[in-house]
N, CA, C and O atoms as a MOPAC input file, in Angstrom:
PM7 MOZYME 1SCF
protein

 N     53.82300 1     0.86400 1   -82.69800 1
 C     52.77400 1     0.29300 1   -81.23000 1
 C     53.60300 1    -0.45000 1   -80.68900 1
 O     54.10500 1    -1.41900 1   -81.25900 1
 N     53.90000 1    -0.04000 1   -79.32400 1
 C     54.90700 1    -0.99400 1   -78.18800 1
 C     53.71100 1    -1.85900 1   -77.99000 1
 O     52.52300 1    -1.53600 1   -78.00300 1
 N     54.27400 1    -3.04600 1   -77.80200 1
 C     53.63600 1    -4.27000 1   -77.03200 1
 C     53.67800 1    -4.21400 1   -75.71500 1
 O     54.60400 1    -3.71200 1   -75.07900 1
 N     52.46600 1    -4.83600 1   -75.13900 1
 C     52.39300 1    -4.89700 1   -73.59100 1
 C     52.19000 1    -6.05900 1   -73.19600 1
 O     51.40400 1    -6.81300 1   -73.76900 1
 N     52.98800 1    -6.43700 1   -71.97100 1
 C     52.80100 1    -7.94300 1   -71.26500 1
 C     52.11700 1    -7.90600 1   -70.47300 1
 O     52.14400 1    -6.99500 1   -69.64700 1
 N     51.08400 1    -9.08000 1   -70.43400 1
 C     50.16000 1    -9.25600 1   -69.46200 1
 C     50.77000 1    -9.88000 1   -68.49000 1
 O     51.42200 1   -10.85100 1   -68.87200 1
 N     50.79600 1    -9.61900 1   -67.12000 1
 C     51.22300 1   -10.30500 1   -66.14300 1
 C     50.24500 1   -10.67700 1   -65.06700 1
 O     49.22600 1    -9.99500 1   -64.96200 1
 N     50.44300 1   -11.66100 1   -64.27700 1
 C     49.67000 1   -12.05400 1   -63.39400 1
 C     49.45000 1   -11.52300 1   -62.11600 1
 O     50.42800 1   -11.53400 1   -61.36900 1
 N     48.39000 1   -11.05600 1   -61.68100 1
 C     48.41800 1   -10.07600 1   -60.30000 1
 C     49.23900 1   -10.66900 1   -59.20400 1
 O     49.49200 1    -9.87200 1   -58.30000 1
 N     49.62900 1   -11.65100 1   -59.09100 1
 C     50.49500 1   -12.11200 1   -57.91000 1
 C     51.96900 1   -11.45900 1   -57.96600 1
 O     52.62100 1   -11.23900 1   -56.94500 1
 N     52.43500 1   -11.16400 1   -59.30900 1
 C     53.77300 1   -10.65400 1   -59.31700 1
 C     53.92500 1    -9.10700 1   -58.99800 1
 O     55.03900 1    -8.58700 1   -59.05700 1
 N     52.74600 1    -8.34500 1   -58.64500 1
 C     52.75200 1    -7.13700 1   -58.57200 1
 C     53.59900 1    -6.63400 1   -57.46700 1
 O     54.12000 1    -5.52000 1   -57.51800 1
 N     53.75200 1    -7.51600 1   -56.38200 1
 C     54.52400 1    -7.03600 1   -55.19000 1
 C     56.01100 1    -6.97700 1   -55.52400 1
 O     56.80000 1    -6.68200 1   -54.62700 1
 N     56.45800 1    -7.24600 1   -56.79700 1
 C     57.79300 1    -7.17100 1   -56.86000 1
 C     57.97000 1    -6.20400 1   -58.19800 1
 O     58.89600 1    -6.30400 1   -59.00300 1
 N     56.87900 1    -5.24500 1   -58.26200 1
 C     57.01500 1    -4.33000 1   -59.30100 1
 C     57.38800 1    -3.09400 1   -58.80500 1
 O     56.92400 1    -2.60100 1   -57.77700 1
 N     58.33300 1    -2.51800 1   -59.61800 1
 C     58.58700 1    -1.04300 1   -59.36600 1
 C     57.64400 1     0.14600 1   -60.10300 1
 O     58.22400 1     0.63400 1   -61.07300 1
 N     56.69000 1     0.54900 1   -59.91500 1
 C     55.92000 1     1.30300 1   -60.79300 1
 C     56.44100 1     2.77100 1   -60.98000 1
 O     57.27900 1     3.22900 1   -60.20300 1
 N     55.98000 1     3.43100 1   -61.92100 1
 C     56.51000 1     4.72800 1   -62.32900 1
 C     56.26700 1     5.86500 1   -60.88800 1
 O     55.36200 1     5.87500 1   -60.05400 1
 N     57.20700 1     6.55500 1   -61.00200 1
 C     57.05900 1     7.54100 1   -59.64000 1
 C     56.40700 1     8.91600 1   -60.02500 1
 O     56.13900 1     9.75500 1   -59.16500 1
 N     56.17900 1     9.09200 1   -61.28100 1
 C     55.32000 1    10.37500 1   -61.53900 1
 C     54.12000 1     9.93300 1   -62.21900 1
 O     53.90300 1     8.78500 1   -62.60600 1
 N     53.25200 1    11.07800 1   -62.34800 1
 C     51.83600 1    11.00900 1   -63.39100 1
 C     52.27700 1    10.50600 1   -64.46200 1
 O     53.33200 1    10.92400 1   -64.93900 1
 N     51.54200 1     9.48400 1   -65.07400 1
 C     51.82700 1     8.90000 1   -66.73100 1
 C     50.98300 1     9.44100 1   -67.67700 1
 O     51.03000 1     9.15100 1   -68.87200 1
 N     50.01400 1    10.41800 1   -67.04700 1
 C     49.06200 1    11.00400 1   -67.92600 1
 C     49.12300 1    12.41600 1   -67.92900 1
 O     49.00800 1    13.09400 1   -66.90800 1
 N     49.33700 1    12.95100 1   -69.27800 1
 C     49.38600 1    14.44800 1   -69.27900 1
 C     48.08200 1    15.32300 1   -69.36900 1
 O     48.06800 1    16.48900 1   -68.97500 1
 N     47.10200 1    14.75600 1   -69.85500 1
 C     45.93300 1    15.55500 1   -70.15200 1
 C     45.01700 1    15.24100 1   -69.18300 1
 O     44.88100 1    14.11200 1   -68.71100 1
 N     44.26100 1    16.39900 1   -68.81600 1
 C     43.11900 1    16.29200 1   -68.08900 1
 C     41.99400 1    15.31600 1   -68.18600 1
 O     41.55900 1    14.56600 1   -67.31100 1
 N     41.51500 1    15.51100 1   -69.72800 1
 C     40.46600 1    14.33400 1   -69.94700 1
 C     41.04000 1    13.01800 1   -69.73600 1
 O     40.27800 1    12.10000 1   -69.43200 1
 N     42.34100 1    12.79600 1   -69.86300 1
 C     42.81000 1    11.31400 1   -69.79700 1
 C     42.37300 1    10.97100 1   -68.22500 1
 O     41.61800 1    10.04900 1   -67.91400 1
 N     43.03200 1    11.94500 1   -67.25700 1
 C     43.10700 1    11.93700 1   -65.82200 1
 C     41.40100 1    11.39400 1   -65.43500 1
 O     41.02400 1    10.46200 1   -64.72400 1
 N     40.72200 1    12.27400 1   -66.12700 1
 C     39.19700 1    12.09600 1   -65.60200 1
 C     38.61900 1    10.89300 1   -66.08300 1
 O     37.90500 1    10.27100 1   -65.29700 1
 N     38.83300 1    10.34800 1   -67.48900 1
 C     38.54700 1     9.29800 1   -67.85200 1
 C     39.21200 1     7.84200 1   -67.08000 1
 O     38.73000 1     6.71200 1   -66.99600 1
 N     40.26400 1     8.29400 1   -66.67300 1
 C     40.85800 1     7.04900 1   -65.91300 1
 C     40.00600 1     6.80600 1   -64.31600 1
 O     39.76000 1     5.75200 1   -63.73000 1
 N     39.70100 1     8.21100 1   -63.93700 1
 C     39.19700 1     8.34800 1   -62.34600 1
 C     37.53700 1     7.47900 1   -62.80600 1
 O     37.13200 1     6.50000 1   -62.18000 1
 N     36.91300 1     7.99500 1   -63.78900 1
 C     35.65400 1     7.51200 1   -64.30200 1
 C     35.62500 1     6.09800 1   -64.35100 1
 O     34.85400 1     5.51600 1   -63.58800 1
 N     36.43500 1     5.37100 1   -65.22500 1
 C     36.67200 1     3.87500 1   -65.28700 1
 C     36.95400 1     3.13100 1   -64.17600 1
 O     36.55600 1     2.00300 1   -63.88600 1
 N     37.85400 1     4.05400 1   -63.43900 1
 C     38.17100 1     3.22100 1   -62.02700 1
 C     36.97500 1     3.02700 1   -60.98200 1
 O     36.87100 1     2.08400 1   -60.19700 1
 N     36.15500 1     4.02700 1   -61.11500 1
 C     34.92700 1     3.91600 1   -60.24200 1
 C     33.77800 1     2.82000 1   -60.97100 1
 O     32.95300 1     2.18100 1   -60.31700 1
 N     33.91100 1     2.76700 1   -62.31200 1
 C     33.01700 1     1.73600 1   -62.94600 1
 C     33.54500 1     0.36100 1   -62.48000 1
 O     32.84700 1    -0.55200 1   -62.03900 1
 N     34.59300 1     0.35500 1   -62.61000 1
 C     35.82000 1    -1.03300 1   -62.12800 1
 C     35.27800 1    -1.34100 1   -60.84100 1
 O     34.96600 1    -2.49100 1   -60.53200 1
 N     35.15600 1    -0.37000 1   -60.08800 1
 C     35.06300 1    -0.52200 1   -58.80600 1
 C     33.72500 1    -1.27000 1   -58.57300 1
 O     33.53500 1    -2.24000 1   -57.83900 1
 N     32.87100 1    -0.63400 1   -59.33100 1
 C     31.38200 1    -0.97900 1   -58.78300 1
 C     31.16300 1    -2.55200 1   -59.66900 1
 O     30.32100 1    -3.34500 1   -59.24700 1
 N     31.85800 1    -2.82700 1   -60.69400 1
 C     31.57900 1    -4.05000 1   -61.50200 1
 C     32.20700 1    -5.26800 1   -60.56600 1
 O     31.65100 1    -6.36500 1   -60.52100 1
 N     33.24700 1    -5.01700 1   -59.92700 1
 C     34.25400 1    -6.03600 1   -59.16200 1
 C     33.52000 1    -6.39300 1   -57.84100 1
 O     33.58100 1    -7.55500 1   -57.43900 1
 N     32.69000 1    -5.26600 1   -57.00500 1
 C     32.28300 1    -5.51700 1   -55.78400 1
 C     30.67700 1    -6.09300 1   -56.25200 1
 O     29.97400 1    -6.72400 1   -55.46200 1
 N     30.31100 1    -5.80800 1   -57.45000 1
 C     28.80900 1    -6.34500 1   -57.55300 1
 C     28.77500 1    -7.61000 1   -58.11600 1
 O     28.04900 1    -8.52300 1   -57.72400 1
 N     29.61600 1    -7.66700 1   -59.10000 1
 C     29.60800 1    -8.95800 1   -59.98100 1
 C     30.55000 1    -9.65400 1   -60.15600 1
 O     30.51700 1   -10.66900 1   -60.85200 1
 N     31.83300 1    -9.11100 1   -59.38700 1
 C     33.10200 1    -9.85300 1   -59.21900 1
 C     33.80400 1    -9.93400 1   -61.00100 1
 O     34.46900 1   -10.87700 1   -61.43100 1
 N     33.43800 1    -8.73300 1   -61.75200 1
 C     33.72600 1    -8.43100 1   -63.01000 1
 C     35.32700 1    -8.35900 1   -63.19500 1
 O     35.87400 1    -7.74200 1   -62.28000 1
 N     36.12900 1    -8.82600 1   -64.11700 1
 C     37.70200 1    -8.44500 1   -64.35800 1
 C     37.57200 1    -7.30000 1   -65.20800 1
 O     36.66600 1    -7.05200 1   -66.00400 1
 N     38.66300 1    -6.59200 1   -64.92000 1
 C     39.11700 1    -5.08000 1   -65.88900 1
 C     40.31900 1    -5.70400 1   -66.14000 1
 O     40.68900 1    -6.68500 1   -65.49300 1
 N     41.13100 1    -5.07000 1   -67.27800 1
 C     42.27300 1    -4.70000 1   -67.65900 1
 C     42.75800 1    -3.35600 1   -67.33400 1
 O     42.18800 1    -2.31300 1   -67.65100 1
 N     43.93100 1    -3.46500 1   -66.63400 1
 C     44.59900 1    -2.36100 1   -66.20500 1
 C     45.85300 1    -2.33100 1   -66.93100 1
 O     46.57000 1    -3.32800 1   -67.01000 1
 N     46.16900 1    -1.10200 1   -67.51700 1
 C     47.39000 1    -1.06300 1   -67.94800 1
 C     48.42300 1     0.15800 1   -67.12300 1
 O     48.08400 1     1.33900 1   -67.05500 1
 N     49.38600 1    -0.24000 1   -66.68500 1
 C     50.14000 1     0.61000 1   -65.92100 1
 C     51.62700 1     0.74700 1   -66.27400 1
 O     52.14400 1    -0.23100 1   -66.81400 1
 N     52.44900 1     1.92100 1   -66.02300 1
 C     53.84700 1     1.91600 1   -66.27100 1
 C     54.56500 1     1.77200 1   -65.17800 1
 O     54.34500 1     2.21200 1   -64.04900 1
 N     55.63700 1     0.98600 1   -65.66300 1
 C     56.99100 1     0.85000 1   -64.79100 1
 C     57.93100 1     1.88800 1   -64.73600 1
 O     57.98100 1     2.78500 1   -65.57800 1
 N     58.76900 1     1.78100 1   -63.65000 1
 C     59.62400 1     2.59500 1   -63.27300 1
 C     60.56900 1     3.12600 1   -64.60000 1
 O     60.82800 1     4.31700 1   -64.77200 1
 N     61.00700 1     2.10200 1   -65.45000 1
 C     61.79800 1     2.31500 1   -66.54400 1
 C     60.79500 1     2.61800 1   -67.82400 1
 O     61.17200 1     2.50700 1   -68.99100 1
 N     59.42300 1     3.02800 1   -67.42300 1
 C     58.95200 1     3.50700 1   -68.73600 1
 C     58.01600 1     2.52000 1   -69.52900 1
 O     57.18500 1     2.86100 1   -70.37000 1
 N     58.33900 1     1.03700 1   -69.05200 1
 C     57.73000 1    -0.02900 1   -70.05500 1
 C     56.21600 1    -0.34300 1   -69.58500 1
 O     55.96200 1    -0.43800 1   -68.38500 1
 N     55.45500 1    -0.46200 1   -70.34000 1
 C     54.00300 1    -0.62600 1   -69.64900 1
 C     53.71300 1    -2.13400 1   -69.69200 1
 O     54.17200 1    -2.87300 1   -70.56300 1
 N     52.90400 1    -2.54400 1   -68.66900 1
 C     52.61100 1    -3.67700 1   -68.45000 1
 C     51.05700 1    -3.91600 1   -67.96200 1
 O     50.61700 1    -3.05300 1   -67.20200 1
 N     50.25300 1    -4.91200 1   -68.29100 1
 C     48.91100 1    -4.99400 1   -67.73000 1
 C     48.65700 1    -6.19600 1   -66.81800 1
 O     49.39200 1    -7.16800 1   -66.64400 1
 N     47.52600 1    -5.94500 1   -66.30000 1
 C     47.05100 1    -7.08200 1   -65.40500 1
 C     45.24900 1    -7.16700 1   -65.57800 1
 O     44.41300 1    -6.27400 1   -65.43900 1
 N     45.13100 1    -8.21500 1   -65.83400 1
 C     43.53700 1    -8.63900 1   -65.73700 1
 C     43.28000 1    -9.13100 1   -64.18500 1
 O     43.82100 1   -10.10100 1   -63.65400 1
 N     42.54100 1    -8.43500 1   -63.71700 1
 C     41.95800 1    -8.64300 1   -62.32000 1
 C     40.47100 1    -7.80900 1   -61.65800 1
 O     39.80600 1    -6.99900 1   -62.30500 1
 N     40.24500 1    -8.14900 1   -60.55300 1
 C     39.03500 1    -7.55000 1   -60.21500 1
 C     39.59600 1    -6.40700 1   -59.06100 1
 O     40.32400 1    -6.60900 1   -58.08900 1
 N     38.92600 1    -5.02500 1   -59.58500 1
 C     39.05300 1    -3.81400 1   -58.79300 1
 C     38.37300 1    -3.97900 1   -57.49000 1
 O     37.18800 1    -4.28100 1   -57.63100 1
 N     38.87500 1    -3.84100 1   -55.93100 1
 C     38.42300 1    -3.87500 1   -54.60800 1
 C     38.09800 1    -2.40000 1   -54.14000 1
 O     37.01500 1    -2.02500 1   -53.69000 1
 N     38.95700 1    -1.81700 1   -54.28100 1
 C     38.90600 1    -0.46400 1   -53.98400 1
 C     39.73200 1     0.39900 1   -54.70900 1
 O     40.69400 1     0.05900 1   -55.39800 1
 N     39.19600 1     1.85300 1   -54.47000 1
 C     39.74700 1     3.04200 1   -55.12000 1
 C     40.04600 1     3.97000 1   -54.08500 1
 O     39.11200 1     4.21100 1   -53.31900 1
 N     41.27900 1     4.62900 1   -53.85200 1
 C     41.65700 1     5.72400 1   -53.03000 1
 C     42.04800 1     6.71600 1   -53.80500 1
 O     41.97000 1     6.67400 1   -55.03300 1
 N     42.55700 1     7.80600 1   -53.06300 1
 C     42.96500 1     9.15000 1   -53.81500 1
 C     44.27300 1     8.99800 1   -54.60500 1
 O     44.55900 1     9.61000 1   -55.63400 1
 N     45.20500 1     7.86700 1   -53.80700 1
 C     46.36200 1     7.50500 1   -54.39700 1
 C     46.87200 1     6.07900 1   -54.94000 1
 O     47.89000 1     5.84700 1   -55.59200 1
 N     45.78700 1     5.10500 1   -54.44600 1
 C     46.03200 1     3.47900 1   -54.76400 1
 C     44.60500 1     3.20400 1   -55.06500 1
 O     43.54900 1     3.74000 1   -54.73100 1
 N     45.02600 1     1.87800 1   -56.03500 1
 C     44.01800 1     0.85900 1   -56.47200 1
 C     44.04100 1    -0.35100 1   -55.72200 1
 O     45.10500 1    -0.96800 1   -55.66500 1
 N     43.16800 1    -0.72800 1   -55.21600 1
 C     43.48200 1    -2.15400 1   -54.42300 1
 C     42.76900 1    -3.25700 1   -55.30400 1
 O     41.57300 1    -3.27300 1   -55.59300 1
 N     43.72500 1    -4.16900 1   -55.67300 1
 C     42.83300 1    -5.45200 1   -56.36700 1
 C     42.69100 1    -6.57200 1   -55.76200 1
 O     43.25200 1    -6.73300 1   -54.67800 1
 N     41.92500 1    -7.56900 1   -56.32100 1
 C     41.82100 1    -8.71400 1   -55.58600 1
 C     43.29100 1    -9.37100 1   -55.07900 1
 O     44.38400 1    -9.24900 1   -55.63200 1
 N     42.95700 1   -10.11200 1   -53.83700 1
 C     44.23900 1   -10.57900 1   -53.29100 1
 C     45.15000 1    -9.45200 1   -52.41400 1
 O     46.21800 1    -9.75500 1   -51.88200 1
 N     44.64100 1    -8.30700 1   -52.36200 1
 C     45.29200 1    -7.24500 1   -51.68300 1
 C     46.32800 1    -6.33000 1   -52.33200 1
 O     46.84900 1    -5.33000 1   -51.84000 1
 N     46.52600 1    -6.88100 1   -53.55300 1
 C     47.61200 1    -6.20000 1   -54.34700 1
 C     47.22500 1    -4.50000 1   -54.69000 1
 O     46.06700 1    -4.14900 1   -54.91600 1
 N     48.20200 1    -3.70000 1   -54.68500 1
 C     47.98300 1    -2.22300 1   -55.04300 1
 C     48.86900 1    -1.83700 1   -56.18900 1
 O     49.94400 1    -2.36000 1   -56.48400 1
 N     48.16200 1    -0.68500 1   -56.88800 1
 C     48.79700 1    -0.09100 1   -57.84200 1
 C     48.87600 1     1.36500 1   -57.59800 1
 O     47.89200 1     1.79000 1   -56.99200 1
 N     49.71100 1     2.19400 1   -57.88000 1
 C     49.54600 1     3.62000 1   -57.35800 1
 C     48.84900 1     4.25200 1   -58.62500 1
 O     49.12900 1     3.86000 1   -59.75800 1
 N     47.85900 1     5.32200 1   -58.36200 1
 C     47.15500 1     5.88900 1   -59.45700 1
 C     47.68500 1     6.31900 1   -60.37600 1
 O     47.34200 1     6.09700 1   -61.53700 1
 N     48.75500 1     7.11300 1   -59.97500 1
 C     49.38000 1     7.91500 1   -60.99300 1
 C     50.36900 1     7.21800 1   -62.07700 1
 O     51.00100 1     7.84900 1   -62.92500 1
 N     50.40100 1     5.56700 1   -61.87500 1
 C     51.19800 1     4.54000 1   -62.64400 1
 C     50.07500 1     4.18500 1   -63.91300 1
 O     50.40700 1     4.15600 1   -65.09800 1
 N     48.87700 1     3.95800 1   -63.48000 1
 C     47.87000 1     3.64300 1   -64.47100 1
 C     47.66200 1     4.59200 1   -65.66600 1
 O     47.39900 1     5.79300 1   -65.61300 1
 N     47.83900 1     3.78600 1   -66.80000 1
 C     47.57200 1     4.62500 1   -68.16400 1
 C     46.45500 1     4.06100 1   -68.68900 1
 O     46.07500 1     4.68400 1   -69.68000 1
 N     45.67100 1     2.97700 1   -68.36700 1
 C     44.29700 1     2.81300 1   -69.15000 1
 C     43.69100 1     1.77400 1   -68.14800 1
 O     44.30900 1     1.00900 1   -67.40800 1
 N     42.36000 1     1.92200 1   -68.29300 1
 C     41.17000 1     0.74900 1   -67.51100 1
 C     40.43700 1     0.57900 1   -68.59200 1
 O     39.90800 1     1.49400 1   -69.22300 1
 N     40.36400 1    -0.81900 1   -68.89800 1
 C     39.41400 1    -1.37500 1   -69.94300 1
 C     38.51000 1    -2.20100 1   -69.00100 1
 O     38.82200 1    -2.93700 1   -68.06500 1
 N     37.19300 1    -1.84300 1   -69.55700 1
 C     35.82200 1    -2.54900 1   -68.74600 1
 C     35.72200 1    -3.60300 1   -69.40400 1
 O     34.83700 1    -4.41600 1   -69.13700 1

């Protein structure tokens, strides 16, 4: 099992995310979207933090613990205005 480093959200501005979709199964894609919508509700209503695991350009996974403030078709906006491309997100833990 690969180890995943947890990074502060402030470092996301210097991150090179994967440029392709990191999930291959449509069930995983649906689960990610469902969990992002739940994370959005939890973040806006209760300021609840979630763990987002994403993939870097070189294939290395990282994670960030933060509050989700917005979800669009292409990006997730986090507290502090940081963004992660949706296609780079591997998992959302509520």
